[in-house]
N, C-alpha and C positions, 0 to 999 in steps of 0.2 A: 503493500499500501505505500508505505513512505520511500521506499527505495529508489525510486526515480523520479526525475523533476523534468519534465518537458519544459517546452517553450513558451507554454500558457504559464506554466508555474513562476518561471523566473523572469519573465516580464510582469507578472502581479508584484513580487517581490521587489522590483526595481522598482515601479510604480510609488508603492507604499514607502520605500526608502525615500524617495523623492517627495512625496508629500509630508514627511515627519522632518527632513533635513531643510530642503527648502534647495530647488535647482541654483539659487544664486551661491550658495555654501558647499555644495560637493565639489566644486572645483579645489577652493580653497581646503579642502580638507584632505583630497589626494595628495594636494603640493605638502601640504603640512607634513602628511604622513612619509612622503617620498624623503624629504629632506630628513626624517626623525630617522629613517632605516638608513639614510647616506650616513649620519653623523655614527648612529651604532655602529654599522660594519667601518669604518675609519679608526675610530675609538678600541673597537676589538685587535684591529689590525696592527695598530699603535702597542698595543699591551701584548702581543707575541711577541712583536719584534724587540719590547723594550727586557722582555724575558728573557729572551735568546742572546742579546750583545749583553745583558747585565753580568758583570765578574763573578765569578764564584764566593771569592773571599774579598773582602774589603782590603787595601793597603795595610801593611802591618805597620807604617811609619807613622809618625805622631801628625803627619801633615794634614793640615785641611784643605780638603780639594775646596773651590771655589765655587758658588752654587750654579749649575749648567743653566741656560735660557734654551728653552724652547717654546715652539708657534703652535696654539692651538686653533685648526681651524674648524668652523661649522661646519662645513662639506668641503668635500675635494673640490677643489679648483675655485672655490670661494675664496678670495682673498680680499674681498672687503671688510668683512668681521675677523680677520685673523689676529692674534695679538701675541707678544710673546709675553711669558710667565716663568716666574721663578719657581724651582723647586722648593719643596719645602723643606729646612734644612731640621737637622737635631739641636734644641739646644738645651735638651738635659745634662747638666754635668754631672763626671762619673768619678 
């Protein structure tokens, strides 16, 4: 009974969605969903790269390394919203 969706059922579902959300808001919702997916994908990729390039042991010398600067982008190729950030440092005394 509920196993197959034919063309009339899909059209009915689309009409109900358009009536609920309005035709003007649907493109904006789809656009924001796409941006969110691109951001999630780029952040997941950056986390994988950070894990693979991170050294196994921190340097044994007492030297403090200056904080490195990274650039976080809202979406791949979106340079208008990118900004440099400073990585958090450990300020606790040992």
